[in-house]
C-alpha positions in Angstrom: 141.7 -62.7 108.1 140.0 -66.0 107.5 137.8 -66.5 104.5 134.4 -68.1 104.7 135.8 -71.2 102.9 138.6 -71.5 105.5 136.3 -71.1 108.4 134.1 -73.9 107.0 137.1 -76.2 106.7 138.4 -75.2 110.1 135.2 -76.2 111.8 134.8 -79.5 110.0 138.4 -80.5 110.6 138.3 -79.5 114.3 135.4 -81.9 114.9 137.0 -84.6 112.7 139.9 -84.5 115.1 137.3 -85.2 117.9 136.2 -88.4 116.2 133.3 -87.0 114.1 132.6 -88.2 110.6 132.6 -85.3 108.1 129.4 -85.7 106.0 128.4 -83.7 102.9 125.4 -81.5 103.2 122.0 -83.2 102.7 119.6 -81.9 100.1 117.4 -78.8 100.7 114.5 -81.2 100.1 113.9 -83.0 103.5 113.9 -86.8 102.9 111.0 -88.7 104.4 109.9 -85.7 106.5 106.4 -84.4 105.7 106.6 -81.9 108.6 109.0 -79.7 106.7 108.9 -78.1 103.3 112.6 -77.3 103.2 115.7 -78.2 105.2 115.8 -75.4 107.8 118.5 -76.6 110.2 121.6 -78.8 110.3 119.9 -81.4 112.4 117.0 -82.0 110.0 118.7 -84.9 108.1 119.4 -86.6 111.4 115.9 -86.6 113.0 115.4 -90.3 112.4 118.7 -90.9 114.3 117.7 -88.7 117.2 114.3 -90.4 117.5 115.9 -93.8 117.0 113.6 -94.7 114.1 116.8 -95.8 112.5 120.0 -96.8 114.3 122.7 -94.3 113.3 125.5 -95.9 111.3 128.1 -93.8 113.2 128.0 -92.2 116.7 129.2 -88.7 115.7 129.0 -86.4 112.7 129.9 -82.9 111.6 128.5 -81.0 108.6 128.1 -77.7 106.8 124.4 -78.0 106.0 122.6 -76.0 103.3 119.5 -74.4 104.9 116.6 -72.2 103.6 114.2 -70.3 105.8 111.6 -67.7 104.6 109.5 -66.5 107.5 111.5 -63.3 107.6 111.7 -62.8 103.8 110.5 -59.2 104.0 113.4 -58.1 106.2 116.2 -59.7 104.2 118.6 -56.9 103.2 117.2 -54.5 105.8 119.1 -56.2 108.7 122.6 -57.3 109.1 121.9 -61.0 109.7 118.7 -62.2 108.0 119.0 -64.5 105.0 116.9 -66.9 103.0 119.8 -69.4 102.3 122.5 -69.9 104.8 125.1 -72.5 105.8 124.8 -74.1 109.3 128.0 -75.5 110.7 127.2 -78.3 113.2 128.5 -81.2 115.3 126.2 -84.0 116.3 126.2 -86.9 118.7 123.6 -89.7 118.4 123.6 -90.9 122.0 127.4 -90.9 122.2 128.3 -87.8 124.2 126.3 -85.0 125.8 126.8 -81.7 127.6 130.0 -82.5 129.4 131.8 -82.9 126.0 129.9 -80.5 123.8 130.4 -77.5 126.0 134.3 -77.6 126.4 134.7 -78.5 122.7 132.7 -75.4 121.7 134.8 -73.2 124.0 138.0 -74.8 122.7 137.0 -74.0 119.1 135.9 -70.5 119.8 138.8 -69.4 122.0 141.8 -71.6 120.8 141.0 -72.2 117.1 139.3 -68.9 116.3 141.1 -67.1 119.1 138.1 -64.9 120.0 138.9 -62.9 123.2 137.4 -64.5 126.3 136.4 -61.1 127.7 134.1 -60.5 124.6 132.2 -63.8 125.0 128.9 -64.4 126.9 126.8 -67.5 127.5 123.1 -68.1 127.9 121.4 -71.2 129.4 117.8 -72.2 130.2 116.7 -71.2 133.7 116.0 -74.9 134.5 119.3 -76.1 133.1 121.6 -75.7 136.1 123.7 -78.6 134.8 124.7 -76.7 131.7 125.6 -73.6 133.7 127.8 -75.6 136.1 129.5 -77.3 133.2 130.4 -74.0 131.7 132.0 -72.9 134.9 133.7 -76.2 135.8 134.9 -77.3 132.3 135.8 -74.0 130.7 136.4 -71.6 133.5 133.8 -69.1 132.3 133.0 -66.6 135.0 129.4 -67.1 136.4 128.8 -63.3 135.8 129.1 -64.0 132.1 126.4 -66.6 132.1 122.8 -65.4 131.7 119.5 -67.2 131.9 117.2 -67.1 128.9 113.7 -68.8 129.2 113.5 -69.1 125.4 116.5 -71.5 125.3 114.4 -74.4 124.2 115.1 -75.3 120.5 113.3 -77.4 117.9 113.4 -77.6 114.1 109.6 -77.7 113.7 106.4 -77.8 115.6 106.8 -81.5 116.4 109.9 -83.7 116.7 113.2 -83.8 118.6 114.0 -80.8 120.8 115.8 -79.8 124.0 117.3 -77.1 126.2 120.1 -75.1 124.5 123.0 -72.9 125.4 124.1 -70.0 123.2 127.5 -68.3 122.8 127.4 -64.5 122.2 130.2 -62.2 121.2 130.3 -58.6 122.2 131.1 -56.6 119.1 131.8 -53.4 121.1 130.1 -50.2 122.1 130.4 -48.8 118.6 127.9 -51.4 117.4 125.5 -50.8 120.3 122.6 -48.5 120.9 124.6 -46.1 123.1 122.4 -46.6 126.2 124.1 -46.9 129.6 122.2 -50.1 130.4 123.1 -51.8 127.0 123.8 -55.5 127.8 123.2 -59.0 126.7 119.6 -59.2 125.6 119.5 -55.7 124.1 117.8 -55.4 120.7 120.8 -53.6 119.2 123.5 -55.2 117.1 126.2 -55.1 119.8 125.7 -58.7 121.1 125.7 -61.3 118.4 124.8 -65.0 118.9 127.3 -67.1 117.0 126.6 -70.6 118.2 123.8 -72.6 119.7 124.4 -75.9 121.5 121.2 -77.9 121.6 121.0 -80.7 124.2 118.5 -82.9 122.3 116.8 -85.0 124.8 113.0 -84.7 124.2 110.4 -85.3 121.6 107.6 -82.8 121.3 104.2 -84.0 120.0 101.4 -82.0 118.4 99.9 -81.1 121.9 103.3 -79.7 123.0 104.0 -82.6 125.4 107.7 -83.3 125.9 108.7 -87.0 126.3 112.3 -88.2 126.7 114.1 -89.5 123.6 115.5 -93.0 123.7 119.0 -91.5 124.1 120.5 -88.0 124.8 121.9 -86.3 121.8 123.9 -83.2 120.8 122.9 -80.9 117.9 124.8 -77.6 117.5 124.5 -74.8 115.0 127.0 -72.1 114.1 126.0 -69.9 111.1 128.9 -69.6 108.7 127.8 -66.2 107.6 127.7 -64.8 111.2 131.0 -66.2 112.3 132.6 -64.9 109.0 131.3 -61.4 109.8 132.9 -61.6 113.3 136.2 -63.0 112.1 136.4 -60.5 109.2 135.4 -57.5 111.3 132.5 -56.9 108.9 129.6 -54.6 109.8 127.1 -57.2 108.5 127.1 -60.7 107.0 126.7 -59.0 103.6 130.1 -57.3 104.0 132.0 -60.6 104.1 133.7 -62.5 101.3 130.7 -64.8 101.2 128.6 -62.0 99.7 130.8 -59.2 98.5 131.8 -60.9 95.1 128.1 -61.3 94.4 127.2 -57.7 95.5 130.1 -56.3 93.5 128.8 -58.0 90.4 125.3 -56.5 91.0 127.0 -53.2 91.4 128.8 -53.6 88.1 125.6 -54.5 86.3 123.7 -51.6 87.7 126.4 -49.1 87.5 125.7 -48.1 91.2 128.4 -48.3 93.8 127.8 -50.4 96.9 127.2 -48.2 100.0 126.0 -45.4 97.6 122.7 -45.1 99.5 120.8 -47.2 102.1 118.0 -47.8 99.6 120.3 -49.1 96.9 122.2 -51.2 99.4 119.1 -53.0 100.5 118.3 -53.8 96.9 121.8 -55.1 96.3 121.7 -57.3 99.4 118.3 -58.7 98.4 119.6 -59.6 94.9 122.7 -61.2 96.3 121.0 -63.2 99.0 118.1 -64.3 96.8 120.2 -65.4 93.8 122.4 -67.4 96.1 119.3 -69.1 97.6 117.8 -69.8 94.1 121.1 -71.2 92.8 121.3 -73.7 95.7 117.6 -74.7 95.5 117.8 -75.4 91.8 121.0 -77.3 92.3 119.1 -79.7 94.5 116.4 -80.3 91.9 113.7 -77.9 93.2 111.9 -76.4 90.3 109.9 -73.2 90.2 106.2 -73.9 90.6 102.9 -72.7 91.9 102.8 -74.6 95.2 105.0 -76.0 97.9 108.8 -75.6 97.7 108.5 -74.7 94.0 106.4 -71.7 95.0 108.9 -70.6 97.6 111.7 -70.8 94.9 109.7 -68.8 92.4 108.8 -66.2 94.9 112.5 -65.7 96.0 113.6 -65.6 92.4 111.0 -63.0 91.4 112.0 -60.8 94.4 115.6 -60.9 93.1 114.4 -59.7 89.7 112.2 -57.0 91.1 114.9 -55.6 93.3 117.3 -55.7 90.4 114.9 -53.5 88.4 114.9 -51.0 91.2 118.6 -50.8 90.6 118.0 -50.2 86.9 118.9 -53.7 85.8 116.2 -54.5 83.3 118.0 -57.0 81.1 118.6 -60.7 82.0 121.3 -60.9 84.7 120.7 -64.0 86.8 123.1 -66.2 84.7 126.0 -63.8 85.4 125.3 -63.8 89.1 125.0 -67.6 89.2 128.5 -68.0 87.6 130.0 -66.0 90.5 128.2 -68.2 93.0 129.3 -71.3 91.2 132.9 -70.2 91.1 133.0 -69.4 94.8 131.0 -72.3 96.2 131.2 -75.3 93.9 134.4 -76.7 95.5 132.4 -77.6 98.5 129.0 -78.0 96.8 129.8 -79.8 93.5 126.1 -79.9 92.6 126.4 -76.3 91.4 128.7 -77.6 88.6 127.1 -81.0 88.1 123.7 -79.5 87.5 124.8 -76.3 85.7 122.6 -76.8 82.6 119.5 -77.4 84.6 120.1 -74.3 86.8 120.9 -72.0 83.8 117.9 -73.2 81.8 115.5 -72.5 84.7 117.0 -69.1 85.5 116.7 -68.0 81.8 113.1 -69.3 81.5 111.9 -67.8 84.8 113.6 -64.4 84.0 111.9 -64.3 80.6 108.5 -65.3 81.9 108.6 -62.8 84.8 109.5 -60.0 82.5 106.2 -60.6 80.8 104.5 -60.6 84.2 106.0 -57.3 85.2 104.9 -55.7 82.0 101.4 -57.0 82.6 101.5 -55.6 86.2 102.7 -52.2 84.9 99.8 -52.0 82.4 97.3 -52.7 85.2 99.0 -50.1 87.4 98.8 -47.5 84.6 95.0 -48.3 84.2 94.5 -47.7 87.9 96.5 -44.4 87.7 94.2 -43.3 84.8 91.1 -44.2 86.9 92.5 -42.2 89.8 93.2 -39.2 87.6 89.7 -39.2 86.1 88.2 -39.4 89.6 90.5 -36.5 90.8 92.1 -38.7 93.4 95.9 -38.9 94.2 96.2 -42.0 96.5 96.1 -45.7 95.4 94.1 -47.9 97.6 96.4 -50.1 99.8 94.4 -53.2 98.9 95.1 -52.5 95.2 98.8 -52.1 95.8 98.9 -55.4 97.7 97.0 -57.1 94.9 99.7 -55.9 92.5 102.4 -57.2 94.9 100.9 -60.6 95.6 99.6 -61.4 92.1 102.1 -59.7 89.8 105.1 -59.6 92.0 105.2 -55.8 92.1 107.2 -54.6 95.2 105.4 -51.7 96.8 108.5 -49.6 96.4 108.3 -49.9 92.6 104.6 -49.0 92.8 105.4 -46.0 94.9 108.1 -44.8 92.5 105.7 -45.1 89.5 103.0 -43.2 91.4 105.4 -40.4 92.6 106.1 -39.7 88.9 102.4 -39.0 88.5 102.2 -36.9 91.7 100.4 -39.7 93.5 101.1 -42.0 96.5 100.1 -45.3 98.1 97.9 -45.8 101.2 100.7 -47.6 103.0 98.6 -48.1 106.2 96.0 -50.0 104.2 98.8 -51.9 102.3 100.4 -53.0 105.5 97.0 -54.1 106.9 96.3 -56.2 103.8 99.8 -57.7 104.0 99.4 -58.5 107.7 96.0 -60.2 107.0 97.6 -62.2 104.3 100.4 -63.3 106.6 97.9 -64.2 109.3 95.9 -66.4 107.0 99.1 -68.0 105.7 100.2 -68.7 109.2 96.9 -70.3 110.1 97.0 -72.4 107.0 100.5 -73.5 107.9 99.5 -74.5 111.4 96.7 -76.6 110.0 99.2 -78.6 107.9 100.0 -81.6 110.2 102.0 -84.6 109.3 100.3 -87.9 109.3 102.1 -89.7 112.1 102.1 -93.5 112.5 101.5 -94.7 116.0 104.4 -95.2 118.4 103.6 -98.9 118.6 104.0 -99.3 114.9 107.2 -97.3 114.9 108.7 -99.4 117.7 107.7 -102.7 116.0 109.2 -101.5 112.7 112.4 -100.5 114.4 112.6 -103.9 116.2 112.0 -105.9 113.0 114.4 -103.8 110.8 114.7 -104.2 107.1 112.2 -106.6 105.4 114.0 -108.9 102.9 112.4 -108.3 99.4 112.0 -111.5 97.4 110.0 -110.0 94.6 112.9 -109.5 92.1 113.0 -113.2 91.6 109.9 -114.7 93.2 106.2 -113.9 92.8 105.1 -116.4 95.4 106.8 -117.0 98.8 106.2 -118.8 102.1 106.6 -116.3 104.9 105.3 -115.5 108.4 103.1 -112.9 109.9 105.4 -111.1 112.4 102.9 -108.5 113.6 99.3 -107.4 113.1 98.0 -103.8 113.7 94.4 -102.6 113.6 93.7 -98.8 114.0 97.3 -98.3 115.1 97.1 -100.8 117.9 98.9 -104.2 117.9 96.5 -107.2 117.9 97.0 -110.9 118.0 94.4 -111.7 115.3 92.1 -110.2 112.7 88.9 -111.5 111.3 86.9 -111.2 108.0 86.2 -107.5 107.1 89.1 -106.1 109.1 91.6 -103.8 107.4 95.0 -104.4 109.0 98.6 -103.4 108.7 100.8 -106.5 108.6 104.6 -107.0 108.9 105.9 -110.1 107.2 109.1 -111.9 107.8 110.0 -111.5 104.2 108.0 -110.2 101.3 107.6 -110.7 97.5 105.4 -107.6 97.3 106.9 -104.5 95.8 106.5 -101.4 98.0 105.5 -98.2 96.2 108.6 -96.3 95.2 110.3 -94.4 92.4 107.1 -93.8 90.6 106.1 -97.5 90.5 102.9 -98.3 92.3 102.8 -101.2 94.8 102.0 -104.8 93.8 98.5 -106.3 94.0 98.1 -109.8 95.4 97.0 -111.8 98.5 98.2 -113.9 101.4 96.5 -117.0 102.6 97.0 -119.4 105.6 95.2 -122.6 106.2 92.2 -120.8 107.6 92.3 -117.2 106.2 92.8 -115.1 103.1 93.5 -111.4 102.8 93.6 -109.1 99.8 96.5 -106.7 99.5 95.5 -103.0 99.4 98.9 -101.2 99.4 102.6 -101.7 100.2 104.9 -99.0 101.5 108.4 -99.0 103.0 109.3 -97.1 106.2 112.5 -95.3 107.1 113.7 -98.4 108.9 113.5 -100.5 105.7 110.5 -102.3 107.1 107.8 -103.1 104.6 104.2 -102.1 105.6 101.5 -104.2 104.1 97.9 -103.1 104.3 95.5 -106.0 103.8 91.7 -106.5 103.9 90.7 -109.9 105.5 88.3 -111.5 103.0 87.7 -114.8 104.9 88.7 -116.6 108.1 90.8 -115.4 111.0 94.5 -114.5 110.7 96.9 -114.7 113.7 100.3 -113.3 114.5 102.8 -116.0 113.9 100.7 -117.7 111.1 102.7 -119.2 108.3 101.2 -117.8 105.1 101.6 -118.1 101.3 102.2 -114.6 99.7 101.1 -114.4 96.1 101.8 -111.5 93.8 99.3 -110.8 91.0 101.5 -112.0 88.2 99.5 -110.5 85.4 99.5 -107.0 86.9 103.2 -107.3 88.0 104.3 -108.1 84.4 102.2 -105.3 83.0 103.7 -102.9 85.4 107.2 -104.2 84.6 106.7 -103.6 80.9 105.7 -100.0 81.5 108.6 -99.5 84.0 111.2 -100.9 81.5 109.7 -98.7 78.8 110.3 -95.6 80.9 114.1 -96.4 80.9 114.1 -96.8 77.2 112.0 -93.6 76.8 114.5 -91.5 78.9 117.4 -92.8 76.7 115.4 -92.0 73.5 114.6 -88.5 74.7 118.2 -87.8 75.6 119.3 -89.1 72.1 116.7 -86.9 70.3 116.6 -83.7 72.5 120.0 -83.7 74.2 121.8 -84.6 77.4 120.0 -81.8 79.3 116.9 -84.0 79.6 116.5 -85.1 83.2 113.7 -87.2 84.7 111.5 -85.1 86.9 109.1 -87.7 88.1 107.2 -90.7 86.8 104.2 -92.9 87.4 104.3 -96.6 86.4 101.1 -98.7 86.6 99.8 -101.9 84.9 97.8 -99.6 82.6 100.2 -96.9 81.5 103.3 -94.9 82.1 103.8 -91.2 82.7 107.2 -89.7 82.4 108.0 -86.1 83.4 111.3 -84.5 82.1 113.1 -81.3 81.8 112.9 -79.6 78.4 112.0 -76.0 77.5 109.8 -76.4 74.5 107.1 -78.7 73.1 108.3 -81.6 71.0 107.7 -81.3 67.3 105.8 -84.1 65.6 109.0 -85.2 64.0 110.8 -85.3 67.3 108.0 -87.2 68.9 107.9 -89.7 66.1 111.7 -90.1 66.3 111.5 -90.8 70.0 108.8 -93.4 69.5 110.8 -95.0 66.7 113.9 -95.3 68.9 111.8 -96.8 71.7 110.4 -99.5 69.5 113.7 -100.2 67.8 115.1 -100.9 71.3 112.2 -103.2 72.0 112.8 -105.1 68.7 116.5 -105.5 69.5 115.4 -107.7 72.4 118.3 -106.6 74.6 118.9 -108.4 77.9 117.8 -106.5 81.0 120.1 -107.1 84.0 120.4 -105.6 87.5 123.5 -105.4 89.7 124.1 -103.9 93.1 127.2 -101.8 93.5 128.6 -98.9 95.4 127.3 -95.4 94.6 130.7 -94.3 93.5 131.0 -97.3 91.1 127.6 -96.6 89.7 128.5 -93.0 89.0 131.8 -94.1 87.4 129.9 -96.5 85.1 127.8 -93.6 83.8 124.5 -94.8 85.2 121.7 -92.1 85.1 120.3 -91.1 88.5 117.1 -89.4 89.3 118.0 -85.7 89.7 117.5 -84.5 93.3 117.3 -88.0 94.7 119.7 -88.9 97.5 121.0 -92.5 97.3 122.6 -94.8 99.9 126.1 -96.1 99.7 124.9 -99.3 97.9 122.6 -98.9 94.8 120.9 -101.1 92.2 121.9 -100.4 88.6 119.6 -101.7 85.8 121.0 -102.1 82.4 119.3 -102.7 79.0 122.0 -103.9 76.7 124.2 -100.9 75.8 121.1 -98.6 75.4 120.2 -97.7 79.0 121.9 -97.7 82.4 120.0 -96.3 85.4 119.9 -96.4 89.1 116.6 -98.1 89.9 115.0 -100.2 92.6 111.9 -101.1 90.5 110.9 -104.4 88.9 111.5 -105.1 85.2 111.1 -107.6 82.4 114.0 -110.0 81.4 114.6 -108.6 77.9 113.4 -105.5 76.1 111.4 -107.7 73.6 109.1 -108.6 76.5 107.8 -105.1 76.5 106.0 -105.4 73.2 104.8 -102.4 71.3 105.2 -98.9 72.9 102.8 -96.2 71.8 103.1 -92.5 72.9 99.6 -91.2 73.7 100.4 -87.6 74.5 103.1 -85.0 75.1 102.3 -81.8 77.0 103.7 -79.0 79.2 103.1 -79.3 83.0 105.1 -76.3 84.1 108.0 -74.0 83.3 110.7 -76.1 81.7 108.8 -79.3 82.4 107.2 -81.7 79.9 105.2 -84.9 80.3 104.8 -87.9 78.0 102.2 -90.6 78.6 102.5 -93.9 76.8 101.2 -97.5 76.9 103.1 -100.7 76.3 102.3 -104.4 75.6 98.7 -105.4 75.8 97.7 -101.9 76.8 99.3 -100.6 73.6 97.3 -103.1 71.5 94.1 -102.2 73.3 94.8 -98.5 72.6 95.5 -99.1 68.9 92.3 -101.2 68.6 90.3 -98.4 70.2 91.7 -95.9 67.6 90.9 -98.3 64.8 87.3 -98.7 66.1 86.8 -95.0 66.2 88.1 -94.6 62.6 85.6 -97.3 61.4 82.7 -95.7 63.3 83.6 -92.2 61.9 83.8 -93.7 58.4 80.4 -95.3 58.8 78.8 -92.1 60.0 80.3 -90.2 57.0 79.5 -93.0 54.6 83.1 -93.2 53.4 85.8 -95.8 53.2 88.4 -95.5 56.1 91.0 -94.7 53.4 88.9 -91.8 52.2 88.0 -90.4 55.7 90.5 -87.5 55.7 89.4 -86.3 52.3 85.7 -86.5 53.3 86.4 -84.5 56.6 88.3 -81.8 54.6 85.3 -81.4 52.3 82.9 -81.1 55.2 85.1 -78.4 56.9 85.0 -76.4 53.7 81.2 -76.6 53.7 81.0 -75.7 57.4 83.2 -72.6 56.8 80.9 -71.5 53.9 77.8 -71.9 56.1 79.4 -70.0 58.9 80.0 -67.1 56.5 76.4 -67.1 55.5 75.3 -67.2 59.2 77.6 -64.2 59.9 76.1 -62.2 57.0 72.6 -63.0 58.1 73.4 -62.0 61.7 74.8 -58.7 60.5 71.6 -58.0 58.5 69.5 -58.9 61.5 71.7 -56.8 63.9 71.5 -53.8 61.5 67.8 -54.0 61.3 67.5 -54.3 65.1 69.8 -51.3 65.5 67.4 -49.1 63.5 64.5 -50.3 65.6 66.4 -49.8 68.9 67.4 -46.2 68.0 63.7 -45.3 68.2 63.7 -46.2 71.9 66.3 -43.6 72.9 65.1 -41.4 75.9 66.4 -38.2 77.3 67.5 -38.3 81.0 68.3 -34.8 82.1 69.9 -34.0 78.8 71.7 -37.3 78.3 70.5 -39.6 75.5 69.9 -43.1 77.1 69.0 -46.3 75.4 68.1 -49.2 77.8 66.9 -52.2 75.8 66.6 -55.9 75.6 68.3 -57.4 72.5 68.7 -60.7 70.8 72.3 -61.9 71.3 73.3 -65.5 72.0 76.7 -64.6 73.4 78.7 -61.7 74.8 80.6 -61.1 71.6 77.3 -60.6 69.6 76.1 -58.3 72.4 79.3 -56.2 72.2 79.0 -56.0 68.4 75.5 -54.7 68.7 76.6 -52.1 71.3 79.4 -50.9 68.9 76.9 -50.4 66.0 74.6 -48.4 68.3 77.5 -46.4 69.6 78.5 -45.4 66.1 74.9 -44.3 65.4 74.3 -42.4 68.7 77.6 -40.5 68.8 77.0 -39.6 72.4 74.9 -40.9 75.3 74.6 -44.1 77.4 73.8 -47.6 76.2 72.5 -50.3 78.6 71.8 -53.5 76.7 70.7 -56.8 78.2 70.3 -60.2 76.6 68.7 -63.3 78.1 70.6 -66.5 77.4 69.5 -69.9 78.9 67.9 -68.3 82.0 70.7 -65.9 82.7 71.5 -62.3 81.6 74.4 -60.7 79.7 74.9 -57.0 80.2 76.9 -54.4 78.3 77.0 -50.7 79.1 78.7 -47.9 77.0 79.2 -44.3 77.9 80.4 -42.1 75.1 82.3 -39.8 75.0 84.3 -40.9 78.1 83.4 -39.0 81.2 80.1 -37.7 79.8 78.4 -35.8 82.7 80.7 -37.7 85.2 79.0 -41.0 84.2 81.1 -44.3 84.6 80.0 -47.4 82.7 81.4 -49.7 85.3 79.5 -48.1 88.1 76.2 -48.1 86.2 76.4 -51.7 85.1 77.3 -52.8 88.6 73.9 -51.5 89.9 71.9 -52.7 86.9 73.3 -56.3 87.0 72.7 -56.5 90.8 68.9 -56.4 90.1 69.2 -59.6 88.1 71.3 -61.2 90.8 74.7 -60.6 89.2 77.6 -58.3 89.2 80.4 -56.9 87.1 82.3 -53.8 86.2 84.8 -52.3 83.8 86.2 -49.1 82.4 84.5 -45.7 82.5 83.7 -46.0 78.8 82.6 -49.6 78.5 81.7 -52.4 81.0 80.1 -55.8 80.9 78.4 -58.0 83.5 76.3 -61.1 84.1 73.1 -61.8 85.9 71.6 -65.0 87.2 67.9 -64.2 86.9 66.6 -63.5 83.3 63.1 -63.0 84.7 64.2 -59.7 86.2 65.7 -58.4 83.0 62.7 -56.1 82.2 62.6 -54.7 85.8 66.3 -53.9 85.6 65.9 -52.0 82.3 63.0 -50.0 83.8 65.3 -48.8 86.6 68.1 -47.7 84.2 66.9 -44.0 83.9 66.8 -43.6 87.7 70.2 -45.2 88.1 71.7 -42.9 85.5 70.0 -39.9 87.0 71.6 -40.6 90.4 75.1 -40.7 88.8 74.9 -37.6 86.6 77.1 -34.8 87.9 
């Protein structure tokens, strides 16, 4: 029996023997591909090669690619094959070979290397792809009766991009795995026939309208799921019963004390935990952080589902770290990032587990309140919309909600829950379909490809003589542009820095003998071509014009100071906080720097001061700043710090600042650290779980900031008629006075409220035997209004209070019913009707509720209707 690791190696080595280059898996974060949130297929990293936006550096490749897909998240664990994370084995040709080679190689691997019986294999092809069918027959000897047509055999990784007809290989797992029907055959919905490999003949590009146009060259993209082929080779009933999952499931079983295959319900929970922790581990290893949107939201959702299902198994203590260590042990030999980024992964697992525990407790409390409300109303079924709200907002699986309700003799309206879930999915799908990538015109892409990499002169020159190679206006190539035109320009070479690595693009201008244009932005395309966007400010500019390109030196140097300061800042943070600190993003402009980093608590004032001290000590040391290009392996061996999650090319640029800092960086810098000048940290804050942000200013901007602070101190001193040196003492004295005055105000308010309460009690009316007080009171905020209601409640003992207060044209409302359930009255229901009269709304508990209104002019009218409203609610 082959292990999953052996099957992976067998596949890669087989195609290496056919002239393919074995490449490591690309990141789960698609590079330069705004059409995808995550890497969903093995071909995703190669899309630029298929479309020939970039010439492939090799004609053939083979990979085991990390992939994450979540459309079927809800069925993971309930079926034999669905996963969030999976490995896709693939072989790829970039215009080198096509169907005639891909088909027999696939057959050779399946029948001669894996030795699957030929009489158990079936083939599908597209009805219009007779060529593929004939090749299967001629090249492999497959019987025509074992080849079936499937009109869905057209494959693509996304709504737009490369695609083509495909041919699938299925294995017949035997009658015991089937549905038992006499007509069970390929295409049946049962588990008997399993697709193990998809050969995609990549020859078209699909645009947003669905139109297919031929790609520049015919390509091959295949995909064999490692988990699926492992289940076949190991004779496993499902992917989860292979050695790729069993060690993880066994650990979950050990932690829960429940045997695997104990019950279908527990098995589903174990499979979900195993699948999801594997996905989370790999996503974190690629630098994806839990968040509230995008791929960070996907990660957090998967992680929280793992925790929820673990709770269903009785695992209510932190467990993710123990599961991760199993995954790391079994997978890190092929995916070293699981070891390299261990601290980052563990820190996020611990933090998310801790935070979600609090969220679950909050959801439990809300569910208990809903149960109480149902019991008081004599109802036994929770509304499906409420159950879905708990699921979507607090991460409560409906199974957990059901269990808690069963203990109370209640149930969930599952039909309404499913309807709410389906509506949510529909809206999410519509939103997803509305997200379209901004595509550059085909003409621009072709020109960029023809021009190739634009030489960058800006490391050493701020002015250069160059040539206008092409002009584009509104996506169309033009020969000239006139004053007022905004154009995209390709230059022969450029001194302008293209926005990258957090550093914004340069400012500047170009001028010819008869024209001048102001630079708006600079970006670099996947071909290495630099895109310059200019506004023509005078004259006419022609394709082919020789121009002088001038970088704004003042802004470039100011940007360079801030960029170099970020390198020193990262080194200082690691020295003060520890080596776990990783850069998580940055922004470098002429005015300031912003540096995001991984750390799990706010910096103390002492830590922040130490960081700032180290920064400025490094500046005063006036260390030389140097840059050197070298291989990526050499850079790693030198100890250079890389941006976590970033994928670099074979050759990188390493920037050193004396012995203090060594980083991979393509940005622009000063010549010595002393050129930075003063660095002043402005703020430190949290921006997400395990993420912190520091903002700072350097050089002239730091001086400007310090002067601004000094001016504010002088102005404050003048206002308080104090010397700047006495300002703190003066403020402390004023705070004492303010506190004393606040006490006096509170005492006066209490006296006024007590007096008002005695007066209000005279207005109590009897409504069918229920004491009712509906009155307008003086209260400047909701807290004061609630305090007044509490005083009246203590005096009345039983009855209903409806108090309204006008505040700046609006109304605050408070309603109290005491004791709870008096004559079937519900404070939340009463206040909802009262507030509606004043153009507002609200609600609350049966005993106390509050609301707001938009129209204070109708306050009296609303109070007049209170007796009638209460009368209609009395039972």
